[in-house]
N, CA, C, O and the ligand as a Tripos MOL2 file, in Angstrom:
@<TRIPOS>MOLECULE
protein
  225   223    57     0     0
PROTEIN
NO_CHARGES

@<TRIPOS>ATOM
      1 N         143.7910  109.5050  101.8060 N.3       1 MET1
      2 CA        143.0710  108.6370  100.9030 C.3       1 MET1
      3 C         142.1010  107.6120  101.5450 C.2       1 MET1
      4 O         142.4370  106.5340  102.0360 O.2       1 MET1
      5 N         140.8420  108.1170  101.4660 N.am      2 ALA2
      6 CA        139.8140  107.1960  102.0850 C.3       2 ALA2
      7 C         139.1840  106.2740  101.0580 C.2       2 ALA2
      8 O         139.0540  106.6820   99.9030 O.2       2 ALA2
      9 N         138.7950  105.0910  101.3940 N.am      3 ARG3
     10 CA        138.2350  104.2250  100.4330 C.3       3 ARG3
     11 C         136.8940  104.7150  100.3490 C.2       3 ARG3
     12 O         136.1610  104.8600  101.3270 O.2       3 ARG3
     13 N         136.5610  104.9870   99.0740 N.am      4 ARG4
     14 CA        135.2520  105.6360   98.8480 C.3       4 ARG4
     15 C         134.1960  104.5980   98.8240 C.2       4 ARG4
     16 O         133.1680  104.7310   99.4880 O.2       4 ARG4
     17 N         134.4370  103.5080   98.0320 N.am      5 THR5
     18 CA        133.3870  102.5620   97.9310 C.3       5 THR5
     19 C         133.7050  101.2150   98.2040 C.2       5 THR5
     20 O         134.6930  100.7190   97.6630 O.2       5 THR5
     21 N         132.9220  100.4870   99.0560 N.am      6 ILE6
     22 CA        133.1750   99.1120   99.4330 C.3       6 ILE6
     23 C         132.0870   98.2390   98.7020 C.2       6 ILE6
     24 O         130.9390   98.1760   99.1410 O.2       6 ILE6
     25 N         132.4500   97.6400   97.6910 N.am      7 TYR7
     26 CA        131.5880   96.7610   96.8590 C.3       7 TYR7
     27 C         131.1880   95.4220   97.6690 C.2       7 TYR7
     28 O         132.0230   94.7420   98.2660 O.2       7 TYR7
     29 N         129.9700   95.1620   97.6220 N.am      8 ASN8
     30 CA        129.5360   93.9240   97.8110 C.3       8 ASN8
     31 C         129.6480   93.0510   96.5770 C.2       8 ASN8
     32 O         129.2510   93.4750   95.4920 O.2       8 ASN8
     33 N         130.1570   91.8910   96.7050 N.am      9 VAL9
     34 CA        130.2680   91.1340   95.5330 C.3       9 VAL9
     35 C         129.1010   89.9520   95.4630 C.2       9 VAL9
     36 O         129.0910   89.1000   96.3520 O.2       9 VAL9
     37 N         128.2940   89.9200   94.5840 N.am     10 CYS10
     38 CA        127.3770   88.7540   94.5380 C.3      10 CYS10
     39 C         128.0740   87.2910   94.5300 C.2      10 CYS10
     40 O         128.9680   87.0000   93.7350 O.2      10 CYS10
     41 N         127.5980   86.4690   95.4380 N.am     11 PRO11
     42 CA        128.1880   85.2670   95.5160 C.3      11 PRO11
     43 C         127.8630   84.3380   94.3680 C.2      11 PRO11
     44 O         128.5800   83.3690   94.1190 O.2      11 PRO11
     45 N         126.7830   84.6350   93.6700 N.am     12 ARG12
     46 CA        126.2500   83.7950   92.5240 C.3      12 ARG12
     47 C         126.7590   84.0750   91.1360 C.2      12 ARG12
     48 O         127.0580   83.2220   90.3010 O.2      12 ARG12
     49 N         126.8220   85.4490   90.9920 N.am     13 CYS13
     50 CA        127.4150   85.8060   89.6700 C.3      13 CYS13
     51 C         128.5970   86.5850   89.6060 C.2      13 CYS13
     52 O         129.1730   86.8300   88.5450 O.2      13 CYS13
     53 N         129.0280   87.0410   90.8930 N.am     14 GLY14
     54 CA        130.3200   87.8790   91.0190 C.3      14 GLY14
     55 C         130.0960   89.3670   90.5460 C.2      14 GLY14
     56 O         131.0580   90.1200   90.3960 O.2      14 GLY14
     57 N         128.8280   89.7570   90.3210 N.am     15 ALA15
     58 CA        128.7610   91.0640   90.0100 C.3      15 ALA15
     59 C         128.9650   92.1230   91.2020 C.2      15 ALA15
     60 O         128.5980   91.8480   92.3450 O.2      15 ALA15
     61 N         129.5150   93.2380   90.9050 N.am     16 ASN16
     62 CA        129.7660   94.2990   91.9590 C.3      16 ASN16
     63 C         128.5010   95.0100   92.2210 C.2      16 ASN16
     64 O         127.8910   95.5850   91.3190 O.2      16 ASN16
     65 N         128.0350   94.9720   93.6380 N.am     17 LEU17
     66 CA        126.9500   95.5790   94.0250 C.3      17 LEU17
     67 C         127.1630   96.7770   94.9360 C.2      17 LEU17
     68 O         127.9490   96.6920   95.8800 O.2      17 LEU17
     69 N         126.4960   97.8740   94.6860 N.am     18 ASP18
     70 CA        126.5810   98.9350   95.5660 C.3      18 ASP18
     71 C         126.0990   98.4520   96.9700 C.2      18 ASP18
     72 O         125.3000   97.5180   97.0350 O.2      18 ASP18
     73 N         126.5690   99.0710   98.1040 N.am     19 PRO19
     74 CA        126.0520   98.6870   99.2770 C.3      19 PRO19
     75 C         124.4990   98.8750   99.4080 C.2      19 PRO19
     76 O         123.9380   99.9550   99.2190 O.2      19 PRO19
     77 N         123.8690   97.7150   99.7500 N.am     20 GLY20
     78 CA        122.4630   97.9270   99.8410 C.3      20 GLY20
     79 C         121.7060   97.5510   98.5790 C.2      20 GLY20
     80 O         120.4870   97.3820   98.5690 O.2      20 GLY20
     81 N         122.5120   97.4250   97.4860 N.am     21 GLU21
     82 CA        121.9170   96.9560   96.3430 C.3      21 GLU21
     83 C         121.8520   95.4190   96.1850 C.2      21 GLU21
     84 O         122.8410   94.7310   96.4390 O.2      21 GLU21
     85 N         120.7140   94.8970   95.7770 N.am     22 SER22
     86 CA        120.6510   93.4710   95.7900 C.3      22 SER22
     87 C         120.6690   93.1520   94.2140 C.2      22 SER22
     88 O         120.1400   93.8340   93.3360 O.2      22 SER22
     89 N         121.3530   92.0370   94.0650 N.am     23 CYS23
     90 CA        121.7500   91.5890   92.6700 C.3      23 CYS23
     91 C         120.2810   91.0540   92.0990 C.2      23 CYS23
     92 O         119.3730   90.5660   92.7720 O.2      23 CYS23
     93 N         120.3070   91.2630   90.8070 N.am     24 THR24
     94 CA        119.2170   90.7340   90.1300 C.3      24 THR24
     95 C         119.3060   89.3690   89.5010 C.2      24 THR24
     96 O         118.3710   88.9000   88.8520 O.2      24 THR24
     97 N         120.5510   88.6790   89.7210 N.am     25 CYS25
     98 CA        120.6910   87.5250   88.8790 C.3      25 CYS25
     99 C         119.6850   86.5490   89.1680 C.2      25 CYS25
    100 O         119.2270   85.8450   88.2680 O.2      25 CYS25
    101 N         119.2870   86.4480   90.4230 N.am     26 GLU26
    102 CA        118.2330   85.4290   90.7210 C.3      26 GLU26
    103 C         116.9660   85.6580   89.8740 C.2      26 GLU26
    104 O         116.3530   84.7550   89.3050 O.2      26 GLU26
    105 N         116.6290   87.0090   89.8520 N.am     27 ASP27
    106 CA        115.5000   87.3240   88.9420 C.3      27 ASP27
    107 C         115.6450   87.0220   87.6820 C.2      27 ASP27
    108 O         114.7000   86.5700   87.0350 O.2      27 ASP27
    109 N         116.8230   87.2230   87.1640 N.am     28 HIS28
    110 CA        117.0350   86.8920   85.6890 C.3      28 HIS28
    111 C         117.0270   85.4850   85.4560 C.2      28 HIS28
    112 O         116.6200   85.0330   84.3850 O.2      28 HIS28
    113 N         117.4430   84.7630   86.3730 N.am     29 LYS29
    114 CA        117.5040   83.2620   86.2110 C.3      29 LYS29
    115 C         116.0690   82.6070   86.1480 C.2      29 LYS29
    116 O         115.7740   81.6640   85.4140 O.2      29 LYS29
    117 N         115.2200   83.2480   87.0260 N.am     30 GLU30
    118 CA        113.7090   82.6840   86.8370 C.3      30 GLU30
    119 C         113.1840   83.1240   85.6490 C.2      30 GLU30
    120 O         112.4640   82.3720   84.9920 O.2      30 GLU30
    121 N         113.4770   84.3920   85.2280 N.am     31 ARG31
    122 CA        112.9640   84.9030   83.9210 C.3      31 ARG31
    123 C         113.3590   84.2870   82.6500 C.2      31 ARG31
    124 O         112.6510   84.2780   81.6430 O.2      31 ARG31
    125 N         114.6950   83.6990   82.7680 N.am     32 SER32
    126 CA        115.3300   83.4210   81.5340 C.3      32 SER32
    127 C         114.6390   82.0450   81.2160 C.2      32 SER32
    128 O         114.6270   81.7090   80.0320 O.2      32 SER32
    129 N         114.1340   81.3140   82.0300 N.am     33 GLU33
    130 CA        113.3890   80.0920   81.5260 C.3      33 GLU33
    131 C         112.3100   80.4720   80.7030 C.2      33 GLU33
    132 O         112.1380   80.0490   79.5600 O.2      33 GLU33
    133 N         111.4830   81.3850   81.3760 N.am     34 GLU34
    134 CA        110.2610   81.9190   80.5920 C.3      34 GLU34
    135 C         110.5750   82.5480   79.2830 C.2      34 GLU34
    136 O         109.8820   82.4170   78.2740 O.2      34 GLU34
    137 N         111.8210   83.3340   79.3830 N.am     35 PHE35
    138 CA        112.1130   83.9490   78.1850 C.3      35 PHE35
    139 C         112.5230   83.0340   77.0780 C.2      35 PHE35
    140 O         112.2290   83.2450   75.9020 O.2      35 PHE35
    141 N         113.2720   81.9240   77.5350 N.am     36 SER36
    142 CA        113.9400   81.0090   76.5620 C.3      36 SER36
    143 C         112.8400   80.1870   75.8570 C.2      36 SER36
    144 O         112.9860   79.8250   74.6900 O.2      36 SER36
    145 N         111.8120   79.9150   76.5300 N.am     37 SER37
    146 CA        110.8140   79.1310   75.9210 C.3      37 SER37
    147 C         110.0310   80.1470   75.0140 C.2      37 SER37
    148 O         109.5450   79.7230   73.9660 O.2      37 SER37
    149 N         109.9110   81.2290   75.3000 N.am     38 LEU38
    150 CA        109.3230   82.3970   74.4010 C.3      38 LEU38
    151 C         110.0890   82.3710   73.1400 C.2      38 LEU38
    152 O         109.5600   82.2080   72.0400 O.2      38 LEU38
    153 N         111.4770   82.5550   73.3560 N.am     39 TYR39
    154 CA        112.4530   82.7450   72.2260 C.3      39 TYR39
    155 C         112.5360   81.4730   71.4160 C.2      39 TYR39
    156 O         112.8610   81.5500   70.2310 O.2      39 TYR39
    157 N         112.2670   80.3210   71.9650 N.am     40 PHE40
    158 CA        112.3390   79.0720   71.1970 C.3      40 PHE40
    159 C         111.0550   79.0940   70.3450 C.2      40 PHE40
    160 O         111.0830   78.7060   69.1770 O.2      40 PHE40
    161 N         110.0590   79.4960   70.8620 N.am     41 GLU41
    162 CA        108.7770   79.4560   70.0400 C.3      41 GLU41
    163 C         108.9860   80.2960   68.6690 C.2      41 GLU41
    164 O         108.6190   79.9020   67.5620 O.2      41 GLU41
    165 N         109.6280   81.5030   68.9330 N.am     42 GLN42
    166 CA        109.8080   82.3320   67.9920 C.3      42 GLN42
    167 C         110.8410   81.8900   66.8580 C.2      42 GLN42
    168 O         110.7280   82.1000   65.6510 O.2      42 GLN42
    169 N         111.8770   81.2290   67.5260 N.am     43 TRP43
    170 CA        112.8740   80.6850   66.6230 C.3      43 TRP43
    171 C         112.2570   79.5500   65.7230 C.2      43 TRP43
    172 O         112.5060   79.4720   64.5200 O.2      43 TRP43
    173 N         111.3960   78.6380   66.4250 N.am     44 GLU44
    174 CA        110.6920   77.6530   65.6420 C.3      44 GLU44
    175 C         109.9550   78.1980   64.5290 C.2      44 GLU44
    176 O         109.9450   77.6410   63.4310 O.2      44 GLU44
    177 N         109.3210   79.2990   64.7840 N.am     45 GLN45
    178 CA        108.4060   79.9730   63.8030 C.3      45 GLN45
    179 C         109.2830   80.6020   62.7020 C.2      45 GLN45
    180 O         108.8930   80.6560   61.5360 O.2      45 GLN45
    181 N         110.4830   81.0790   63.1030 N.am     46 MET46
    182 CA        111.3900   81.6380   62.1020 C.3      46 MET46
    183 C         111.9090   80.5940   61.0910 C.2      46 MET46
    184 O         112.0480   80.8060   59.8860 O.2      46 MET46
    185 N         112.2020   79.3390   61.7900 N.am     47 LYS47
    186 CA        112.7230   78.4160   60.9280 C.3      47 LYS47
    187 C         111.6650   77.8430   60.0240 C.2      47 LYS47
    188 O         112.0130   77.4500   58.9110 O.2      47 LYS47
    189 N         110.3410   77.7540   60.4160 N.am     48 LEU48
    190 CA        109.3640   77.3700   59.4630 C.3      48 LEU48
    191 C         109.2720   78.3800   58.3880 C.2      48 LEU48
    192 O         109.1310   78.0250   57.2180 O.2      48 LEU48
    193 N         109.3560   79.7730   58.7760 N.am     49 ASP49
    194 CA        109.2960   80.6960   57.7030 C.3      49 ASP49
    195 C         110.4250   80.6710   56.6160 C.2      49 ASP49
    196 O         110.2940   80.9500   55.4240 O.2      49 ASP49
    197 N         111.6130   80.2610   57.3030 N.am     50 LEU50
    198 CA        112.7370   80.1630   56.2190 C.3      50 LEU50
    199 C         112.6050   79.0710   55.4140 C.2      50 LEU50
    200 O         112.9940   79.0640   54.2460 O.2      50 LEU50
    201 N         112.0080   78.0190   56.0340 N.am     51 ARG51
    202 CA        111.9360   76.6990   55.2130 C.3      51 ARG51
    203 C         110.9050   76.8460   54.0440 C.2      51 ARG51
    204 O         111.0720   76.3830   52.9160 O.2      51 ARG51
    205 N         109.8330   77.5440   54.4620 N.am     52 SER52
    206 CA        108.6560   77.6090   53.4480 C.3      52 SER52
    207 C         109.2510   78.6940   52.3780 C.2      52 SER52
    208 O         108.7900   78.7020   51.2370 O.2      52 SER52
    209 N         110.1860   79.5260   52.7250 N.am     53 ARG53
    210 CA        110.5680   80.4290   51.6970 C.3      53 ARG53
    211 C         111.5230   79.7430   50.6830 C.2      53 ARG53
    212 O         111.5410   80.0160   49.4830 O.2      53 ARG53
    213 N         112.3220   78.8120   51.2960 N.am     54 GLU54
    214 CA        113.3750   77.9090   50.5280 C.3      54 GLU54
    215 C         112.4680   77.0960   49.5610 C.2      54 GLU54
    216 O         112.7340   77.0000   48.3620 O.2      54 GLU54
    217 N         111.3920   76.5180   50.1350 N.am     55 ASP55
    218 CA        110.5960   75.6890   49.2950 C.3      55 ASP55
    219 C         109.8010   76.4570   48.1360 C.2      55 ASP55
    220 O         109.6990   76.0120   46.9920 O.2      55 ASP55
    221 N         109.2750   77.6130   48.5560 N.am     56 GLY56
    222 CA        108.6320   78.4300   47.6510 C.3      56 GLY56
    223 C         109.5350   78.9220   46.6330 C.2      56 GLY56
    224 O         109.1180   79.6670   45.7460 O.2      56 GLY56
    225 ZN        124.2260   88.1810   91.1020 Zn       57 ZN57
@<TRIPOS>BOND
     1     1     2 1
     2     2     3 1
     3     3     4 2
     4     3     5 am
     5     5     6 1
     6     6     7 1
     7     7     8 2
     8     7     9 am
     9     9    10 1
    10    10    11 1
    11    11    12 2
    12    11    13 am
    13    13    14 1
    14    14    15 1
    15    15    16 2
    16    15    17 am
    17    17    18 1
    18    18    19 1
    19    19    20 2
    20    19    21 am
    21    21    22 1
    22    22    23 1
    23    23    24 2
    24    23    25 am
    25    25    26 1
    26    26    27 1
    27    27    28 2
    28    27    29 am
    29    29    30 1
    30    30    31 1
    31    31    32 2
    32    31    33 am
    33    33    34 1
    34    34    35 1
    35    35    36 2
    36    35    37 am
    37    37    38 1
    38    38    39 1
    39    39    40 2
    40    39    41 am
    41    41    42 1
    42    42    43 1
    43    43    44 2
    44    43    45 am
    45    45    46 1
    46    46    47 1
    47    47    48 2
    48    47    49 am
    49    49    50 1
    50    50    51 1
    51    51    52 2
    52    51    53 am
    53    53    54 1
    54    54    55 1
    55    55    56 2
    56    55    57 am
    57    57    58 1
    58    58    59 1
    59    59    60 2
    60    59    61 am
    61    61    62 1
    62    62    63 1
    63    63    64 2
    64    63    65 am
    65    65    66 1
    66    66    67 1
    67    67    68 2
    68    67    69 am
    69    69    70 1
    70    70    71 1
    71    71    72 2
    72    71    73 am
    73    73    74 1
    74    74    75 1
    75    75    76 2
    76    75    77 am
    77    77    78 1
    78    78    79 1
    79    79    80 2
    80    79    81 am
    81    81    82 1
    82    82    83 1
    83    83    84 2
    84    83    85 am
    85    85    86 1
    86    86    87 1
    87    87    88 2
    88    87    89 am
    89    89    90 1
    90    90    91 1
    91    91    92 2
    92    91    93 am
    93    93    94 1
    94    94    95 1
    95    95    96 2
    96    95    97 am
    97    97    98 1
    98    98    99 1
    99    99   100 2
   100    99   101 am
   101   101   102 1
   102   102   103 1
   103   103   104 2
   104   103   105 am
   105   105   106 1
   106   106   107 1
   107   107   108 2
   108   107   109 am
   109   109   110 1
   110   110   111 1
   111   111   112 2
   112   111   113 am
   113   113   114 1
   114   114   115 1
   115   115   116 2
   116   115   117 am
   117   117   118 1
   118   118   119 1
   119   119   120 2
   120   119   121 am
   121   121   122 1
   122   122   123 1
   123   123   124 2
   124   123   125 am
   125   125   126 1
   126   126   127 1
   127   127   128 2
   128   127   129 am
   129   129   130 1
   130   130   131 1
   131   131   132 2
   132   131   133 am
   133   133   134 1
   134   134   135 1
   135   135   136 2
   136   135   137 am
   137   137   138 1
   138   138   139 1
   139   139   140 2
   140   139   141 am
   141   141   142 1
   142   142   143 1
   143   143   144 2
   144   143   145 am
   145   145   146 1
   146   146   147 1
   147   147   148 2
   148   147   149 am
   149   149   150 1
   150   150   151 1
   151   151   152 2
   152   151   153 am
   153   153   154 1
   154   154   155 1
   155   155   156 2
   156   155   157 am
   157   157   158 1
   158   158   159 1
   159   159   160 2
   160   159   161 am
   161   161   162 1
   162   162   163 1
   163   163   164 2
   164   163   165 am
   165   165   166 1
   166   166   167 1
   167   167   168 2
   168   167   169 am
   169   169   170 1
   170   170   171 1
   171   171   172 2
   172   171   173 am
   173   173   174 1
   174   174   175 1
   175   175   176 2
   176   175   177 am
   177   177   178 1
   178   178   179 1
   179   179   180 2
   180   179   181 am
   181   181   182 1
   182   182   183 1
   183   183   184 2
   184   183   185 am
   185   185   186 1
   186   186   187 1
   187   187   188 2
   188   187   189 am
   189   189   190 1
   190   190   191 1
   191   191   192 2
   192   191   193 am
   193   193   194 1
   194   194   195 1
   195   195   196 2
   196   195   197 am
   197   197   198 1
   198   198   199 1
   199   199   200 2
   200   199   201 am
   201   201   202 1
   202   202   203 1
   203   203   204 2
   204   203   205 am
   205   205   206 1
   206   206   207 1
   207   207   208 2
   208   207   209 am
   209   209   210 1
   210   210   211 1
   211   211   212 2
   212   211   213 am
   213   213   214 1
   214   214   215 1
   215   215   216 2
   216   215   217 am
   217   217   218 1
   218   218   219 1
   219   219   220 2
   220   219   221 am
   221   221   222 1
   222   222   223 1
   223   223   224 2
@<TRIPOS>SUBSTRUCTURE
     1 MET1         2 RESIDUE 1 A MET
     2 ALA2         6 RESIDUE 1 A ALA
     3 ARG3        10 RESIDUE 1 A ARG
     4 ARG4        14 RESIDUE 1 A ARG
     5 THR5        18 RESIDUE 1 A THR
     6 ILE6        22 RESIDUE 1 A ILE
     7 TYR7        26 RESIDUE 1 A TYR
     8 ASN8        30 RESIDUE 1 A ASN
     9 VAL9        34 RESIDUE 1 A VAL
    10 CYS10       38 RESIDUE 1 A CYS
    11 PRO11       42 RESIDUE 1 A PRO
    12 ARG12       46 RESIDUE 1 A ARG
    13 CYS13       50 RESIDUE 1 A CYS
    14 GLY14       54 RESIDUE 1 A GLY
    15 ALA15       58 RESIDUE 1 A ALA
    16 ASN16       62 RESIDUE 1 A ASN
    17 LEU17       66 RESIDUE 1 A LEU
    18 ASP18       70 RESIDUE 1 A ASP
    19 PRO19       74 RESIDUE 1 A PRO
    20 GLY20       78 RESIDUE 1 A GLY
    21 GLU21       82 RESIDUE 1 A GLU
    22 SER22       86 RESIDUE 1 A SER
    23 CYS23       90 RESIDUE 1 A CYS
    24 THR24       94 RESIDUE 1 A THR
    25 CYS25       98 RESIDUE 1 A CYS
    26 GLU26      102 RESIDUE 1 A GLU
    27 ASP27      106 RESIDUE 1 A ASP
    28 HIS28      110 RESIDUE 1 A HIS
    29 LYS29      114 RESIDUE 1 A LYS
    30 GLU30      118 RESIDUE 1 A GLU
    31 ARG31      122 RESIDUE 1 A ARG
    32 SER32      126 RESIDUE 1 A SER
    33 GLU33      130 RESIDUE 1 A GLU
    34 GLU34      134 RESIDUE 1 A GLU
    35 PHE35      138 RESIDUE 1 A PHE
    36 SER36      142 RESIDUE 1 A SER
    37 SER37      146 RESIDUE 1 A SER
    38 LEU38      150 RESIDUE 1 A LEU
    39 TYR39      154 RESIDUE 1 A TYR
    40 PHE40      158 RESIDUE 1 A PHE
    41 GLU41      162 RESIDUE 1 A GLU
    42 GLN42      166 RESIDUE 1 A GLN
    43 TRP43      170 RESIDUE 1 A TRP
    44 GLU44      174 RESIDUE 1 A GLU
    45 GLN45      178 RESIDUE 1 A GLN
    46 MET46      182 RESIDUE 1 A MET
    47 LYS47      186 RESIDUE 1 A LYS
    48 LEU48      190 RESIDUE 1 A LEU
    49 ASP49      194 RESIDUE 1 A ASP
    50 LEU50      198 RESIDUE 1 A LEU
    51 ARG51      202 RESIDUE 1 A ARG
    52 SER52      206 RESIDUE 1 A SER
    53 ARG53      210 RESIDUE 1 A ARG
    54 GLU54      214 RESIDUE 1 A GLU
    55 ASP55      218 RESIDUE 1 A ASP
    56 GLY56      222 RESIDUE 1 A GLY
    57 ZN57       225 GROUP 0 **** ****
């Protein structure tokens, strides 16, 4: 019985990585700020829409 796979474990997020694979969590982290601000804008817009519907 040979060990087929030795996973690297990302020290940041604990994800199992294939040998040579680099984790994308850092990438996600940087993007998430960008994404959340975009999402926040959409959410604010959605709330405005809902409110105007309730009023109307
Ligand atoms: Zn990671």
